[in-house]
OpenMM code with the backbone's topology and positions (N, CA, C; nanometers):
from openmm import Vec3, app, unit

residues = "MET LYS THR ILE CYS LEU SER LEU PHE ALA THR VAL PHE VAL LEU GLN GLY PHE SER GLN THR THR GLN HIS TRP THR VAL GLU LEU ASN SER LYS THR LEU LEU THR ALA ASN THR GLU ASP THR THR ALA ASN THR ILE ALA VAL LYS ASP LEU LYS LYS GLY SER LEU ILE VAL THR TYR VAL PRO GLY ALA VAL GLU GLY GLN ARG LYS ARG ARG ILE MET VAL PHE ASN THR GLY ASP ARG GLU LEU TYR SER GLU GLN THR LEU SER LEU VAL ILE PRO VAL LYS THR LEU LYS LYS TRP LYS PRO THR SER PRO GLN ILE LYS ILE TYR THR VAL PRO VAL LEU ASP GLU GLY GLY ALA VAL VAL ARG LEU ARG ARG VAL HIS LEU CYS THR ILE ARG PHE ASP".split()
positions = [
    Vec3(-13.7918, -0.2839, -6.9110),
    Vec3(-13.7616, -0.4234, -6.9388),
    Vec3(-13.6111, -0.4497, -6.9289),
    Vec3(-13.5318, -0.3580, -6.9863),
    Vec3(-13.3871, -0.3737, -6.9789),
    Vec3(-13.3408, -0.3699, -6.8341),
    Vec3(-13.4002, -0.2815, -6.7574),
    Vec3(-13.3623, -0.2668, -6.6170),
    Vec3(-13.3923, -0.3939, -6.5381),
    Vec3(-13.5070, -0.4542, -6.5643),
    Vec3(-13.5452, -0.5768, -6.4949),
    Vec3(-13.4502, -0.6896, -6.5314),
    Vec3(-13.4200, -0.7045, -6.6593),
    Vec3(-13.3280, -0.8098, -6.7036),
    Vec3(-13.1887, -0.7883, -6.6455),
    Vec3(-13.1433, -0.6655, -6.6453),
    Vec3(-13.0110, -0.6336, -6.5917),
    Vec3(-13.0064, -0.6604, -6.4416),
    Vec3(-13.1117, -0.6236, -6.3704),
    Vec3(-13.1186, -0.6480, -6.2263),
    Vec3(-13.1207, -0.7980, -6.1965),
    Vec3(-13.1972, -0.8726, -6.2725),
    Vec3(-13.2050, -1.0169, -6.2547),
    Vec3(-13.0696, -1.0821, -6.2812),
    Vec3(-13.0049, -1.0402, -6.3878),
    Vec3(-12.8734, -1.0943, -6.4218),
    Vec3(-12.7732, -1.0630, -6.3113),
    Vec3(-12.7722, -0.9412, -6.2603),
    Vec3(-12.6797, -0.9011, -6.1537),
    Vec3(-12.7050, -0.9809, -6.0265),
    Vec3(-12.8300, -1.0025, -5.9928),
    Vec3(-12.8640, -1.0790, -5.8730),
    Vec3(-12.8159, -1.2235, -5.8853),
    Vec3(-12.8401, -1.2857, -5.9983),
    Vec3(-12.7958, -1.4236, -6.0206),
    Vec3(-12.6438, -1.4310, -6.0133),
    Vec3(-12.5748, -1.3357, -6.0718),
    Vec3(-12.4291, -1.3332, -6.0720),
    Vec3(-12.3744, -1.3209, -5.9299),
    Vec3(-12.4323, -1.2330, -5.8492),
    Vec3(-12.3875, -1.2138, -5.7109),
    Vec3(-12.4155, -1.3382, -5.6281),
    Vec3(-12.5345, -1.3960, -5.6406),
    Vec3(-12.5670, -1.5165, -5.5657),
    Vec3(-12.4784, -1.6331, -5.6043),
    Vec3(-12.4447, -1.6427, -5.7302),
    Vec3(-12.3570, -1.7489, -5.7757),
    Vec3(-12.2190, -1.7329, -5.7130),
    Vec3(-12.1722, -1.6113, -5.7012),
    Vec3(-12.0425, -1.5850, -5.6395),
    Vec3(-12.0398, -1.6265, -5.4935),
    Vec3(-12.1514, -1.6070, -5.4205),
    Vec3(-12.1578, -1.6451, -5.2807),
    Vec3(-12.1668, -1.7963, -5.2625),
    Vec3(-12.2248, -1.8654, -5.3575),
    Vec3(-12.2451, -2.0086, -5.3417),
    Vec3(-12.1219, -2.0911, -5.3794),
    Vec3(-12.0240, -2.0316, -5.4425),
    Vec3(-11.9063, -2.1068, -5.4846),
    Vec3(-11.8179, -2.1384, -5.3646),
    Vec3(-11.7757, -2.2625, -5.3557),
    Vec3(-11.6864, -2.3015, -5.2474),
    Vec3(-11.5444, -2.2627, -5.2828),
    Vec3(-11.4663, -2.2399, -5.1804),
    Vec3(-11.3266, -2.2050, -5.2026),
    Vec3(-11.2403, -2.3278, -5.1792),
    Vec3(-11.1234, -2.3242, -5.2373),
    Vec3(-11.0307, -2.4348, -5.2185),
    Vec3(-10.9874, -2.4415, -5.0725),
    Vec3(-10.9615, -2.5623, -5.0249),
    Vec3(-10.9069, -2.5805, -4.8913),
    Vec3(-10.8396, -2.7163, -4.8846),
    Vec3(-10.7585, -2.7344, -4.7821),
    Vec3(-10.6864, -2.8607, -4.7690),
    Vec3(-10.6631, -2.8917, -4.6217),
    Vec3(-10.6434, -3.0208, -4.5957),
    Vec3(-10.6136, -3.0670, -4.4605),
    Vec3(-10.4920, -3.1591, -4.4646),
    Vec3(-10.4187, -3.1593, -4.3544),
    Vec3(-10.3033, -3.2477, -4.3386),
    Vec3(-10.3247, -3.3240, -4.2087),
    Vec3(-10.3214, -3.4559, -4.2197),
    Vec3(-10.3425, -3.5417, -4.1033),
    Vec3(-10.2265, -3.6378, -4.0876),
    Vec3(-10.1928, -3.6678, -3.9627),
    Vec3(-10.0916, -3.7685, -3.9318),
    Vec3(-10.1524, -3.8624, -3.8292),
    Vec3(-10.1660, -3.9880, -3.8658),
    Vec3(-10.2253, -4.0895, -3.7782),
    Vec3(-10.3634, -4.0472, -3.7263),
    Vec3(-10.4482, -4.0021, -3.8162),
    Vec3(-10.5862, -3.9605, -3.7869),
    Vec3(-10.5963, -3.8349, -3.7008),
    Vec3(-10.4856, -3.7652, -3.6791),
    Vec3(-10.4877, -3.6387, -3.6040),
    Vec3(-10.4675, -3.5252, -3.7046),
    Vec3(-10.5603, -3.4301, -3.7068),
    Vec3(-10.5510, -3.3178, -3.7991),
    Vec3(-10.4434, -3.2209, -3.7512),
    Vec3(-10.3406, -3.2009, -3.8361),
    Vec3(-10.2310, -3.1096, -3.8036),
    Vec3(-10.2529, -2.9705, -3.8608),
    Vec3(-10.3249, -2.9637, -3.9753),
    Vec3(-10.3446, -2.8359, -4.0427),
    Vec3(-10.4719, -2.8401, -4.1258),
    Vec3(-10.5462, -2.7316, -4.1195),
    Vec3(-10.6581, -2.7073, -4.2097),
    Vec3(-10.6403, -2.5652, -4.2592),
    Vec3(-10.6350, -2.5474, -4.3913),
    Vec3(-10.6083, -2.4144, -4.4467),
    Vec3(-10.6845, -2.3945, -4.5767),
    Vec3(-10.6988, -2.2663, -4.6151),
    Vec3(-10.7600, -2.2341, -4.7437),
    Vec3(-10.6847, -2.1237, -4.8168),
    Vec3(-10.5721, -2.0803, -4.7597),
    Vec3(-10.4875, -1.9808, -4.8264),
    Vec3(-10.3423, -2.0240, -4.8173),
    Vec3(-10.2663, -1.9842, -4.9175),
    Vec3(-10.1237, -2.0126, -4.9173),
    Vec3(-10.0537, -1.9191, -4.8195),
    Vec3(-9.9799, -1.9747, -4.7270),
    Vec3(-9.9001, -1.8967, -4.6330),
    Vec3(-9.7867, -1.9869, -4.5863),
    Vec3(-9.6674, -1.9638, -4.6397),
    Vec3(-9.5563, -2.0540, -4.6102),
    Vec3(-9.5182, -2.0541, -4.4627),
    Vec3(-9.5470, -1.9454, -4.3916),
    Vec3(-9.5161, -1.9406, -4.2487),
    Vec3(-9.6249, -2.0107, -4.1673),
    Vec3(-9.7484, -1.9750, -4.1901),
    Vec3(-9.8593, -2.0322, -4.1129),
    Vec3(-9.8830, -2.1796, -4.1463),
    Vec3(-9.8529, -2.2207, -4.2670),
    Vec3(-9.8781, -2.3584, -4.3091),
    Vec3(-9.7550, -2.4468, -4.2909),
    Vec3(-9.6768, -2.4194, -4.1868),
    Vec3(-9.5606, -2.5009, -4.1530),
    Vec3(-9.5922, -2.5813, -4.0280),
    Vec3(-9.5635, -2.7109, -4.0353),
    Vec3(-9.5953, -2.8031, -3.9265),
    Vec3(-9.4657, -2.8666, -3.8779),
    Vec3(-9.4468, -2.8710, -3.7479),
    Vec3(-9.3326, -2.9414, -3.6895),
    Vec3(-9.3801, -3.0794, -3.6439),
    Vec3(-9.3120, -3.1829, -3.6920),
    Vec3(-9.3454, -3.3205, -3.6546),
    Vec3(-9.2270, -3.3766, -3.5774),
    Vec3(-9.2519, -3.4157, -3.4530),
    Vec3(-9.1435, -3.4630, -3.3666),
    Vec3(-9.1361, -3.6147, -3.3611),
    Vec3(-9.2499, -3.6778, -3.3525),
    Vec3(-9.2520, -3.8218, -3.3298),
    Vec3(-9.3188, -3.8923, -3.4468),
    Vec3(-9.2393, -3.9633, -3.5237),
    Vec3(-9.2937, -4.0385, -3.6367),
    Vec3(-9.3126, -4.1839, -3.5943),
    Vec3(-9.4367, -4.2191, -3.5661),
    Vec3(-9.4702, -4.3567, -3.5300),
    Vec3(-9.5327, -4.4231, -3.6515),
    Vec3(-9.5859, -4.5384, -3.6323),
    Vec3(-9.6529, -4.6074, -3.7418),
    Vec3(-9.7737, -4.5275, -3.7874),
    Vec3(-9.8127, -4.5478, -3.9109),
    Vec3(-9.9306, -4.4806, -3.9642),
    Vec3(-9.8997, -4.4135, -4.0966),
    Vec3(-9.9740, -4.3073, -4.1268),
    Vec3(-9.9599, -4.2386, -4.2553),
    Vec3(-9.9855, -4.0895, -4.2410),
    Vec3(-9.9231, -4.0140, -4.3308),
    Vec3(-9.9503, -3.8723, -4.3478),
    Vec3(-10.0496, -3.8625, -4.4631),
    Vec3(-10.1601, -3.7924, -4.4418),
    Vec3(-10.2629, -3.7795, -4.5447),
    Vec3(-10.2830, -3.6321, -4.5744),
    Vec3(-10.2647, -3.5953, -4.7012),
    Vec3(-10.2885, -3.4587, -4.7472),
    Vec3(-10.4078, -3.4641, -4.8410),
    Vec3(-10.5138, -3.3922, -4.8056),
    Vec3(-10.6360, -3.3911, -4.8855),
    Vec3(-10.6608, -3.2495, -4.9355),
    Vec3(-10.6736, -3.2350, -5.0670),
    Vec3(-10.6979, -3.1051, -5.1306),
    Vec3(-10.8389, -3.1053, -5.1885),
    Vec3(-10.9175, -3.0015, -5.1542),
    Vec3(-11.0527, -2.9869, -5.2084),
    Vec3(-11.0526, -2.8619, -5.2959),
    Vec3(-11.0647, -2.8794, -5.4282),
    Vec3(-11.0601, -2.7628, -5.5176),
    Vec3(-11.1852, -2.6772, -5.5042),
    Vec3(-11.1708, -2.5511, -5.5387),
    Vec3(-11.2847, -2.4601, -5.5382),
    Vec3(-11.3808, -2.4950, -5.6501),
    Vec3(-11.5019, -2.4446, -5.6423),
    Vec3(-11.6050, -2.4742, -5.7420),
    Vec3(-11.5673, -2.4223, -5.8796),
    Vec3(-11.4842, -2.3202, -5.8859),
    Vec3(-11.4444, -2.2620, -6.0141),
    Vec3(-11.3666, -2.3633, -6.0979),
    Vec3(-11.2883, -2.4483, -6.0308),
    Vec3(-11.2068, -2.5466, -6.1028),
    Vec3(-11.2893, -2.6587, -6.1620),
    Vec3(-11.4027, -2.6864, -6.1050),
    Vec3(-11.4867, -2.7930, -6.1572),
    Vec3(-11.4226, -2.9290, -6.1399),
    Vec3(-11.4173, -3.0054, -6.2470),
    Vec3(-11.3674, -3.1422, -6.2421),
    Vec3(-11.2221, -3.1556, -6.2863),
    Vec3(-11.1485, -3.0465, -6.2877),
    Vec3(-11.0080, -3.0515, -6.3299),
    Vec3(-10.9276, -3.1420, -6.2371),
    Vec3(-10.8427, -3.2234, -6.2954),
    Vec3(-10.7587, -3.3131, -6.2167),
    Vec3(-10.6414, -3.2350, -6.1581),
    Vec3(-10.5858, -3.2849, -6.0466),
    Vec3(-10.4736, -3.2187, -5.9809),
    Vec3(-10.3657, -3.3201, -5.9486),
    Vec3(-10.2463, -3.2712, -5.9365),
    Vec3(-10.1319, -3.3524, -5.8964),
    Vec3(-10.0800, -3.2949, -5.7658),
    Vec3(-10.0569, -3.3812, -5.6671),
    Vec3(-9.9961, -3.3405, -5.5414),
    Vec3(-9.8527, -3.3910, -5.5422),
    Vec3(-9.7597, -3.2994, -5.5092),
    Vec3(-9.6167, -3.3307, -5.5190),
    Vec3(-9.5461, -3.3007, -5.3879),
    Vec3(-9.4434, -3.3802, -5.3578),
    Vec3(-9.3615, -3.3614, -5.2381),
    Vec3(-9.2200, -3.3278, -5.2829),
    Vec3(-9.1644, -3.2192, -5.2272),
    Vec3(-9.0294, -3.1748, -5.2606),
    Vec3(-8.9433, -3.1711, -5.1353),
    Vec3(-8.8115, -3.1920, -5.1532),
    Vec3(-8.7195, -3.1811, -5.0404),
    Vec3(-8.6701, -3.0371, -5.0270),
    Vec3(-8.5757, -3.0131, -4.9366),
    Vec3(-8.5259, -2.8771, -4.9138),
    Vec3(-8.4517, -2.8221, -5.0349),
    Vec3(-8.3966, -2.9070, -5.1190),
    Vec3(-8.3284, -2.8637, -5.2404),
    Vec3(-8.4218, -2.8467, -5.3592),
    Vec3(-8.5512, -2.8485, -5.3352),
    Vec3(-8.6553, -2.8352, -5.4376),
    Vec3(-8.6494, -2.9480, -5.5409),
    Vec3(-8.6093, -3.0660, -5.4955),
    Vec3(-8.6089, -3.1855, -5.5795),
    Vec3(-8.7335, -3.2674, -5.5466),
    Vec3(-8.8033, -3.3099, -5.6493),
    Vec3(-8.9268, -3.3849, -5.6296),
    Vec3(-8.8970, -3.5227, -5.5720),
    Vec3(-8.9607, -3.5532, -5.4592),
    Vec3(-8.9450, -3.6831, -5.3955),
    Vec3(-9.0569, -3.7792, -5.4350),
    Vec3(-9.1767, -3.7238, -5.4516),
    Vec3(-9.2918, -3.8077, -5.4829),
    Vec3(-9.3991, -3.7225, -5.5483),
    Vec3(-9.4773, -3.7828, -5.6351),
    Vec3(-9.5830, -3.7114, -5.7052),
    Vec3(-9.6917, -3.8105, -5.7434),
    Vec3(-9.8174, -3.7657, -5.7311),
    Vec3(-9.9284, -3.8520, -5.7686),
    Vec3(-10.0458, -3.7667, -5.8140),
    Vec3(-10.1137, -3.8124, -5.9184),
    Vec3(-10.2328, -3.7427, -5.9678),
    Vec3(-10.3505, -3.7875, -5.8828),
    Vec3(-10.3858, -3.7031, -5.7856),
    Vec3(-10.4892, -3.7365, -5.6893),
    Vec3(-10.5333, -3.6115, -5.6156),
    Vec3(-10.6411, -3.6206, -5.5424),
    Vec3(-10.6837, -3.5126, -5.4542),
    Vec3(-10.6551, -3.5468, -5.3081),
    Vec3(-10.6144, -3.6703, -5.2823),
    Vec3(-10.5801, -3.7121, -5.1473),
    Vec3(-10.4569, -3.8015, -5.1524),
    Vec3(-10.3479, -3.7508, -5.0999),
    Vec3(-10.2192, -3.8209, -5.1045),
    Vec3(-10.1934, -3.8876, -4.9699),
    Vec3(-10.1568, -4.0155, -4.9726),
    Vec3(-10.1258, -4.0905, -4.8508),
    Vec3(-9.9790, -4.1316, -4.8569),
    Vec3(-9.9025, -4.0871, -4.7554),
    Vec3(-9.7600, -4.1201, -4.7486),
    Vec3(-9.7372, -4.1979, -4.6192),
    Vec3(-9.6908, -4.3220, -4.6289),
    Vec3(-9.6649, -4.3993, -4.5067),
    Vec3(-9.5525, -4.3344, -4.4240),
    Vec3(-9.5615, -4.3467, -4.2918),
    Vec3(-9.4585, -4.2919, -4.2035),
    Vec3(-9.3234, -4.3552, -4.2351),
    Vec3(-9.3243, -4.4774, -4.2785),
    Vec3(-9.2016, -4.5480, -4.3177),
    Vec3(-9.1265, -4.4686, -4.4258),
    Vec3(-9.2007, -4.4129, -4.5216),
    Vec3(-9.1408, -4.3319, -4.6286),
    Vec3(-9.0899, -4.1994, -4.5727),
    Vec3(-9.1647, -4.1381, -4.4820),
    Vec3(-9.1202, -4.0129, -4.4205),
    Vec3(-8.9887, -4.0333, -4.3454),
    Vec3(-8.9752, -4.1460, -4.2782),
    Vec3(-8.8519, -4.1768, -4.2048),
    Vec3(-8.7329, -4.1911, -4.3001),
    Vec3(-8.7567, -4.2416, -4.4208),
    Vec3(-8.6497, -4.2529, -4.5205),
    Vec3(-8.6043, -4.1155, -4.5680),
    Vec3(-8.6987, -4.0217, -4.5813),
    Vec3(-8.6665, -3.8870, -4.6286),
    Vec3(-8.6008, -3.8014, -4.5213),
    Vec3(-8.6304, -3.8277, -4.3957),
    Vec3(-8.5861, -3.7431, -4.2840),
    Vec3(-8.4340, -3.7213, -4.2775),
    Vec3(-8.3494, -3.8222, -4.2927),
    Vec3(-8.2041, -3.7985, -4.2815),
    Vec3(-8.1470, -3.7061, -4.3907),
    Vec3(-8.2044, -3.7082, -4.5082),
    Vec3(-8.1508, -3.6273, -4.6185),
    Vec3(-8.2218, -3.4940, -4.6354),
    Vec3(-8.3376, -3.4798, -4.5745),
    Vec3(-8.4146, -3.3567, -4.5886),
    Vec3(-8.4823, -3.3239, -4.4558),
    Vec3(-8.4363, -3.2193, -4.3855),
    Vec3(-8.4965, -3.1859, -4.2566),
    Vec3(-8.6399, -3.1337, -4.2674),
    Vec3(-8.6817, -3.1018, -4.3889),
    Vec3(-8.8203, -3.0613, -4.4105),
    Vec3(-8.8616, -3.0971, -4.5518),
    Vec3(-8.9931, -3.1150, -4.5691),
    Vec3(-9.0481, -3.1388, -4.7022),
    Vec3(-9.1565, -3.0346, -4.7285),
    Vec3(-9.1753, -3.0020, -4.8550),
    Vec3(-9.2799, -2.9085, -4.8951),
    Vec3(-9.3765, -2.9819, -4.9860),
    Vec3(-9.5046, -2.9576, -4.9652),
    Vec3(-9.6081, -3.0246, -5.0438),
    Vec3(-9.6839, -2.9199, -5.1237),
    Vec3(-9.6945, -2.9453, -5.2548),
    Vec3(-9.7597, -2.8533, -5.3479),
    Vec3(-9.8649, -2.9290, -5.4274),
    Vec3(-9.9512, -2.8519, -5.4949),
    Vec3(-10.0438, -2.9096, -5.5910),
    Vec3(-10.0449, -2.8224, -5.7159),
    Vec3(-10.0662, -2.8855, -5.8300),
    Vec3(-10.0798, -2.8147, -5.9575),
    Vec3(-10.1939, -2.8787, -6.0353),
    Vec3(-10.2618, -2.8014, -6.1208),
    Vec3(-10.3649, -2.8618, -6.2056),
    Vec3(-10.3004, -2.9467, -6.3142),
    Vec3(-10.3708, -3.0493, -6.3558),
    Vec3(-10.3231, -3.1358, -6.4628),
    Vec3(-10.4025, -3.1017, -6.5881),
    Vec3(-10.3315, -3.0670, -6.6941),
    Vec3(-10.3976, -3.0345, -6.8202),
    Vec3(-10.4203, -3.1609, -6.9007),
    Vec3(-10.5295, -3.1642, -6.9743),
    Vec3(-10.5521, -3.2755, -7.0655),
    Vec3(-10.4478, -3.2685, -7.1757),
    Vec3(-10.4311, -3.3761, -7.2492),
    Vec3(-10.3311, -3.3781, -7.3561),
    Vec3(-10.3590, -3.2738, -7.4624),
    Vec3(-10.4840, -3.2366, -7.4805),
    Vec3(-10.5190, -3.1358, -7.5796),
    Vec3(-10.4958, -2.9940, -7.5302),
    Vec3(-10.4558, -2.9794, -7.4035),
    Vec3(-10.4361, -2.8474, -7.3449),
    Vec3(-10.3146, -2.7767, -7.4028),
    Vec3(-10.3148, -2.6464, -7.3927),
    Vec3(-10.2032, -2.5669, -7.4414),
    Vec3(-10.0843, -2.5823, -7.3476),
    Vec3(-9.9662, -2.5584, -7.3995),
    Vec3(-9.8464, -2.5625, -7.3183),
    Vec3(-9.8382, -2.4302, -7.2431),
    Vec3(-9.8557, -2.4373, -7.1117),
    Vec3(-9.8521, -2.3180, -7.0286),
    Vec3(-9.7713, -2.3478, -6.9029),
    Vec3(-9.7235, -2.2429, -6.8416),
    Vec3(-9.6526, -2.2593, -6.7159),
    Vec3(-9.7573, -2.2595, -6.6036),
    Vec3(-9.7593, -2.3642, -6.5254),
    Vec3(-9.8564, -2.3780, -6.4185),
    Vec3(-9.7938, -2.3369, -6.2855),
    Vec3(-9.8652, -2.2554, -6.2108),
    Vec3(-9.8170, -2.2134, -6.0800),
    Vec3(-9.8563, -2.3192, -5.9787),
    Vec3(-9.7596, -2.3634, -5.9026),
    Vec3(-9.7907, -2.4620, -5.8005),
    Vec3(-9.8406, -2.3914, -5.6745),
    Vec3(-9.9341, -2.4538, -5.6079),
    Vec3(-9.9938, -2.3999, -5.4864),
    Vec3(-9.9282, -2.4693, -5.3676),
    Vec3(-9.8681, -2.3906, -5.2781),
    Vec3(-9.8033, -2.4448, -5.1587),
    Vec3(-9.9112, -2.4851, -5.0584),
    Vec3(-9.9166, -2.6138, -5.0262),
    Vec3(-10.0134, -2.6620, -4.9302),
    Vec3(-9.9578, -2.6584, -4.7885),
    Vec3(-9.8364, -2.7110, -4.7716),
    Vec3(-9.7758, -2.7076, -4.6390),
    Vec3(-9.6279, -2.7417, -4.6448),
    Vec3(-9.5601, -2.7079, -4.5374),
    Vec3(-9.4203, -2.7462, -4.5160),
    Vec3(-9.4184, -2.8281, -4.3880),
    Vec3(-9.3528, -2.9415, -4.3926),
    Vec3(-9.3417, -3.0267, -4.2744),
    Vec3(-9.1958, -3.0326, -4.2316),
    Vec3(-9.1714, -2.9868, -4.1093),
    Vec3(-9.0364, -2.9894, -4.0514),
    Vec3(-9.0244, -3.1125, -3.9622),
    Vec3(-8.9161, -3.1860, -3.9820),
    Vec3(-8.8898, -3.3023, -3.8975),
    Vec3(-8.8008, -3.2573, -3.7823),
    Vec3(-8.8551, -3.2532, -3.6626),
    Vec3(-8.7768, -3.2121, -3.5451),
    Vec3(-8.7283, -3.3333, -3.4678),
] * unit.nanometer
topology = app.Topology()
chain = topology.addChain("A")
for resn in residues:
    res = topology.addResidue(resn, chain)
    for name in ("N", "CA", "C"):
        topology.addAtom(name, app.Element.getBySymbol(name[0]), res)
């Protein structure tokens, strides 16, 4: 009986692990997908943007199943690691007009996400997840 229960529990645990989705994100500029990723890699997740026309940059983050319904904040930083913009969302839309304003002072921007704790949450240091780096060429 113990063996059957243990085997059943192990099977459910393994199947649950396979069914969980992993985090991933996409970066689009004017409806063109520039990046789709599911792992942090500062080299591979770097995008060169040459022509900024009308439209918007859209960064969409899909959390893994482990996170559940936890809220997230997506943040944009300049080369000096100063926050340029931040919003509590899973999909950030930045107009090209705003990108053009940032371009003269910052040749590249980095986009990160962090989980948002409820007010009752403990004070902890949160690690930010690097989504992408955008270089203005």
